[in-house]
SEDREN-409918 format. One record per residue (C-alpha): residue number from 1; residue in one letter; x, y, z; chain. Coordinates in Angstrom, 1 decimal, padded with zeros to 4 digits, m for minus. Example, Ala and Ser with C-alpha at 12.3 -4.5 7.8 and 13.67 -1.06 7.14 Angstrom:
   num   residuo     east    north       up   cadena
     1         a    012.3   m004.5    007.8        A
     2         s    013.7   m001.1    007.1        A
END
This chain:
   num   residuo     east    north       up   cadena
     1         m    087.7    088.9    087.8        A
     2         t    085.7    092.1    088.1        A
     3         s    083.2    092.3    091.0        A
     4         w    081.1    095.3    092.0        A
     5         s    079.5    095.6    095.4        A
     6         g    078.6    099.3    095.5        A
     7         a    075.8    101.3    094.0        A
     8         v    077.9    104.4    092.9        A
     9         p    079.2    104.2    089.3        A
    10         l    082.7    105.6    088.8        A
    11         e    081.2    108.2    086.4        A
    12         s    080.0    110.2    089.4        A
    13         v    083.5    110.2    091.1        A
    14         r    085.0    113.7    090.9        A
    15         a    088.7    112.7    091.6        A
    16         f    090.9    109.7    091.8        A
    17         v    093.9    108.6    094.0        A
    18         f    096.1    105.7    092.9        A
    19         d    098.6    103.7    094.7        A
    20         i    101.9    103.2    092.9        A
    21         d    103.6    099.8    093.4        A
    22         g    101.4    096.9    092.4        A
    23         t    098.7    099.2    091.1        A
    24         l    100.2    101.5    088.3        A
    25         v    103.7    099.9    088.1        A
    26         h    105.8    096.9    089.2        A
    27         r    109.1    097.9    090.8        A
    28         t    112.1    096.3    088.9        A
    29         g    114.8    098.1    090.9        A
    30         a    115.3    100.6    093.7        A
    31         e    114.7    103.5    091.3        A
    32         e    113.2    101.7    088.3        A
    33         v    109.6    100.8    087.6        A
    34         q    107.6    099.2    084.7        A
    35         a    104.1    100.4    084.0        A
    36         i    101.3    097.9    084.3        A
    37         p    099.5    097.5    080.9        A
    38         g    096.6    099.9    080.7        A
    39         a    097.8    102.2    083.4        A
    40         r    098.6    105.1    081.0        A
    41         e    095.3    104.7    079.2        A
    42         v    093.4    105.0    082.5        A
    43         l    095.3    108.1    083.6        A
    44         d    094.9    109.7    080.2        A
    45         r    091.1    109.0    080.1        A
    46         i    090.7    110.5    083.6        A
    47         a    092.7    113.6    082.6        A
    48         a    090.7    114.0    079.4        A
    49         s    087.5    114.0    081.4        A
    50         g    088.7    117.0    083.3        A
    51         r    088.9    115.2    086.7        A
    52         p    092.0    115.5    088.8        A
    53         f    094.0    112.6    090.0        A
    54         a    096.9    112.0    092.4        A
    55         v    099.1    109.1    093.4        A
    56         f    099.8    108.2    097.0        A
    57         t    102.6    105.8    097.9        A
    58         n    103.8    104.9    101.4        A
    59         g    107.4    104.9    100.0        A
    60         s    109.4    107.6    101.8        A
    61         h    113.0    107.0    100.8        A
    62         v    113.0    109.9    098.3        A
    63         p    111.0    113.2    097.9        A
    64         p    107.5    113.0    096.3        A
    65         d    108.7    114.6    093.0        A
    66         a    111.3    111.8    092.6        A
    67         f    108.4    109.3    092.4        A
    68         a    106.8    111.4    089.7        A
    69         s    110.0    111.4    087.8        A
    70         q    110.2    107.5    088.0        A
    71         l    106.6    107.3    086.8        A
    72         r    107.2    109.6    083.8        A
    73         a    110.3    107.5    082.9        A
    74         a    107.9    104.5    082.8        A
    75         g    105.6    106.4    080.4        A
    76         l    102.9    107.5    082.9        A
    77         p    101.6    111.1    082.8        A
    78         v    102.3    112.1    086.4        A
    79         e    103.6    115.6    087.0        A
    80         d    105.5    117.0    089.9        A
    81         g    103.1    118.0    092.6        A
    82         q    100.7    115.0    091.9        A
    83         v    102.5    112.6    094.2        A
    84         l    101.7    112.2    097.9        A
    85         t    103.8    110.2    100.4        A
    86         p    104.1    110.1    104.2        A
    87         l    106.6    112.9    103.9        A
    88         c    103.6    115.0    102.9        A
    89         s    101.0    113.7    105.3        A
    90         v    103.4    114.0    108.3        A
    91         q    103.3    117.7    107.8        A
    92         s    099.6    117.7    108.3        A
    93         y    099.9    115.7    111.5        A
    94         l    102.6    118.0    112.9        A
    95         e    100.3    121.0    112.5        A
    96         r    098.6    119.9    115.7        A
    97         f    101.7    120.9    117.7        A
    98         g    101.3    124.6    116.6        A
    99         g    104.3    126.6    115.7        A
   100         e    107.5    124.7    114.9        A
   101         a    107.5    120.9    115.8        A
   102         h    110.9    119.4    116.7        A
   103         v    111.3    115.9    115.1        A
   104         l    113.8    113.2    115.5        A
   105         p    113.9    111.4    112.1        A
   106         f    114.7    108.0    110.8        A
   107         a    115.1    108.8    107.1        A
   108         t    117.4    108.8    104.1        A
   109         d    119.4    111.9    103.3        A
   110         p    117.1    112.9    100.4        A
   111         a    114.1    112.5    102.6        A
   112         r    115.7    114.6    105.4        A
   113         r    116.5    117.4    102.9        A
   114         y    112.9    117.4    101.7        A
   115         l    111.6    117.6    105.3        A
   116         e    113.9    120.4    106.1        A
   117         s    112.9    122.2    102.9        A
   118         v    109.2    122.3    103.9        A
   119         g    110.1    123.7    107.3        A
   120         i    110.2    120.7    109.6        A
   121         h    112.8    121.2    112.4        A
   122         l    114.9    118.0    112.6        A
   123         v    116.7    117.1    115.9        A
   124         d    119.4    114.5    115.7        A
   125         e    120.7    113.9    119.2        A
   126         p    118.0    114.1    121.8        A
   127         n    118.7    113.4    125.5        A
   128         g    115.3    112.1    126.7        A
   129         t    112.9    114.7    125.3        A
   130         d    115.6    117.3    125.0        A
   131         g    117.8    117.7    121.9        A
   132         p    121.1    119.6    121.5        A
   133         n    121.2    122.8    123.6        A
   134         g    118.0    121.8    125.4        A
   135         t    115.8    121.7    122.3        A
   136         r    112.6    119.7    122.9        A
   137         v    111.5    116.7    120.8        A
   138         d    107.9    116.6    119.9        A
   139         a    107.9    113.5    117.7        A
   140         v    110.0    110.6    116.5        A
   141         f    109.2    110.1    112.8        A
   142         v    110.1    106.8    111.1        A
   143         a    110.2    107.0    107.3        A
   144         h    112.4    104.6    105.3        A
   145         a    116.0    104.4    106.5        A
   146         d    119.0    102.9    104.8        A
   147         r    120.8    102.2    108.0        A
   148         v    120.2    102.3    111.8        A
   149         d    122.1    101.5    114.9        A
   150         f    121.3    100.7    118.5        A
   151         e    122.4    104.1    119.7        A
   152         q    119.8    105.8    117.4        A
   153         l    117.1    103.3    118.5        A
   154         e    117.8    104.0    122.2        A
   155         r    117.8    107.7    121.7        A
   156         a    114.4    107.5    120.0        A
   157         a    113.0    105.2    122.6        A
   158         r    114.0    107.5    125.4        A
   159         a    112.4    110.4    123.6        A
   160         v    109.2    108.4    123.3        A
   161         i    109.3    107.4    127.0        A
   162         g    109.8    111.1    127.8        A
   163         g    106.6    112.0    125.9        A
   164         a    107.4    112.4    122.3        A
   165         r    104.9    111.0    119.8        A
   166         l    106.0    107.9    117.8        A
   167         l    105.0    108.5    114.1        A
   168         t    105.5    106.1    111.3        A
   169         g    104.9    106.4    107.5        A
   170         s    103.6    102.8    107.4        A
   171         y    103.3    099.9    109.8        A
   172         v    102.6    097.0    107.5        A
   173         p    105.3    094.3    107.2        A
   174         a    105.7    094.4    103.4        A
   175         y    104.6    096.0    100.1        A
   176         a    104.4    094.7    096.5        A
   177         g    107.6    094.2    094.5        A
   178         a    108.1    092.7    091.0        A
   179         d    109.4    089.4    092.5        A
   180         g    107.2    089.3    095.6        A
   181         p    106.7    091.2    098.8        A
   182         i    109.4    093.6    099.9        A
   183         l    109.9    093.8    103.6        A
   184         s    109.4    097.2    105.2        A
   185         r    112.5    098.6    107.0        A
   186         g    110.3    101.4    108.4        A
   187         a    108.0    098.9    110.1        A
   188         m    111.0    097.0    111.6        A
   189         i    112.5    100.2    113.1        A
   190         t    109.1    101.4    114.3        A
   191         a    108.4    098.1    116.0        A
   192         a    111.8    098.2    117.9        A
   193         i    111.1    101.7    119.2        A
   194         a    107.5    100.9    120.1        A
   195         k    108.6    097.9    122.1        A
   196         a    111.4    099.7    123.9        A
   197         g    109.3    102.8    124.5        A
   198         s    106.1    101.0    125.4        A
   199         a    104.2    103.1    122.9        A
   200         r    101.7    102.6    120.2        A
   201         p    102.8    104.0    116.8        A
   202         v    100.7    106.6    115.0        A
   203         v    100.5    106.0    111.3        A
   204         v    100.7    109.2    109.3        A
   205         g    100.8    107.6    105.8        A
   206         k    098.2    105.2    104.5        A
   207         p    095.8    104.7    106.2        A
   208         s    095.4    107.8    108.4        A
   209         q    093.3    110.9    108.8        A
   210         a    096.5    112.9    108.0        A
   211         a    096.6    111.1    104.6        A
   212         v    092.9    111.9    104.0        A
   213         r    093.5    115.6    104.7        A
   214         v    096.5    116.0    102.2        A
   215         m    094.5    114.1    099.5        A
   216         r    091.6    116.5    100.0        A
   217         q    093.9    119.6    100.0        A
   218         l    095.8    118.5    096.8        A
   219         l    092.7    117.5    094.8        A
   220         g    090.4    120.2    096.0        A
   221         v    087.6    117.6    096.2        A
   222         r    085.9    116.1    099.2        A
   223         s    087.1    112.6    100.1        A
   224         e    083.5    111.3    099.8        A
   225         e    083.6    112.2    096.1        A
   226         t    087.0    110.6    095.5        A
   227         a    087.9    107.0    094.4        A
   228         m    090.9    105.3    096.0        A
   229         v    092.5    102.7    093.8        A
   230         g    095.1    100.3    095.1        A
   231         d    096.4    096.8    095.5        A
   232         d    096.8    096.7    099.3        A
   233         f    093.6    095.9    101.2        A
   234         r    095.2    097.0    104.5        A
   235         l    096.4    100.3    103.2        A
   236         d    094.5    101.5    100.1        A
   237         v    091.1    100.2    100.8        A
   238         a    091.4    101.1    104.5        A
   239         l    092.4    104.7    103.5        A
   240         g    089.5    105.0    101.2        A
   241         r    087.1    103.7    103.8        A
   242         l    088.5    106.2    106.4        A
   243         g    087.7    109.0    104.0        A
   244         r    084.3    107.5    102.9        A
   245         s    085.6    107.3    099.4        A
   246         t    084.7    104.8    096.7        A
   247         t    087.3    102.0    097.0        A
   248         v    088.8    099.9    094.2        A
   249         l    091.0    096.9    094.9        A
   250         v    093.3    095.7    092.1        A
   251         r    094.6    092.1    092.2        A
   252         s    097.9    092.9    090.5        A
   253         g    099.8    093.4    093.7        A
   254         i    100.1    092.3    097.3        A
   255         s    096.4    091.4    097.8        A
   256         a    096.3    089.1    094.7        A
   257         d    095.4    086.0    096.9        A
   258         l    093.3    087.8    099.4        A
   259         d    090.0    085.8    100.1        A
   260         l    087.4    088.6    100.4        A
   261         d    084.9    086.1    101.6        A
   262         r    086.8    086.1    104.9        A
   263         v    086.7    089.9    105.2        A
   264         p    083.7    091.5    106.9        A
   265         e    081.3    092.9    104.4        A
   266         s    081.6    096.4    106.0        A
   267         q    085.4    096.4    105.2        A
   268         r    085.3    095.1    101.6        A
   269         p    086.1    097.3    098.6        A
   270         d    083.3    098.6    096.5        A
   271         l    085.0    097.3    093.3        A
   272         t    087.5    094.5    092.8        A
   273         i    089.3    094.2    089.5        A
   274         g    092.2    092.1    088.1        A
   275         t    094.4    095.1    086.9        A
   276         v    094.0    098.8    086.6        A
   277         a    093.3    098.4    082.9        A
   278         e    089.8    097.0    083.8        A
   279         l    088.9    100.5    085.1        A
   280         l    088.5    101.6    081.5        A
   281         e    085.1    100.0    081.2        A
   282         w    083.9    102.0    084.2        A
   283         l    085.2    105.4    083.3        A
END
């Protein structure tokens, strides 16, 4: 099951970033996960070596530390502050506006509270590119939303038509679940706004330069010296390649049946393994 196409052994990697669903855990419920065998041992060995690690999920329905709590409940040694999500990387993207960016969000209440707590100014009822009392809208940001209606979609599309950026945490159709792929609500909402607003969405989660930046900031290690480990070829491997990191694809999630022979050699992962437990022989 293991195949190695690179020349850089993992012993030379100075930091690691792991995906969550399909890589470290399988999701058994909205807030419940079960650790994949060997995941704890891998994280413990990395920590014992003195190298930092982080986890990066495109899940955005709860704040980052809530994911850390889920992982600890599953027996994994992940602390608050070690989890990155699009709610983190969107902050990096919004820095380009300078000063205070005004954002129309599609997000759950917990995610909204988190965004507000880190200083993002949320605007709920824009009129074109103007919000209440003439407040401008710099960006529409689509995270995960529990509910949405046509009025919200129309307001967002009009803001985009008026010049606001359309940002999305993820634009892939599904992610790995315990019983098969889970369809992405965020991708559905983003697609509707993009169609009506004649805009191309900008991904700020995995894979994006904003994601590379927050990984580098959290770990304090250059992305070229980091290994990106995940189950989704389109997200995790693509993110690693964007940052020129060592890329490891695990077959325990959504890319289980991916035929790498059909993938251009320049886009293939450096290492392909069955499950995260197989990393132990490389650490």
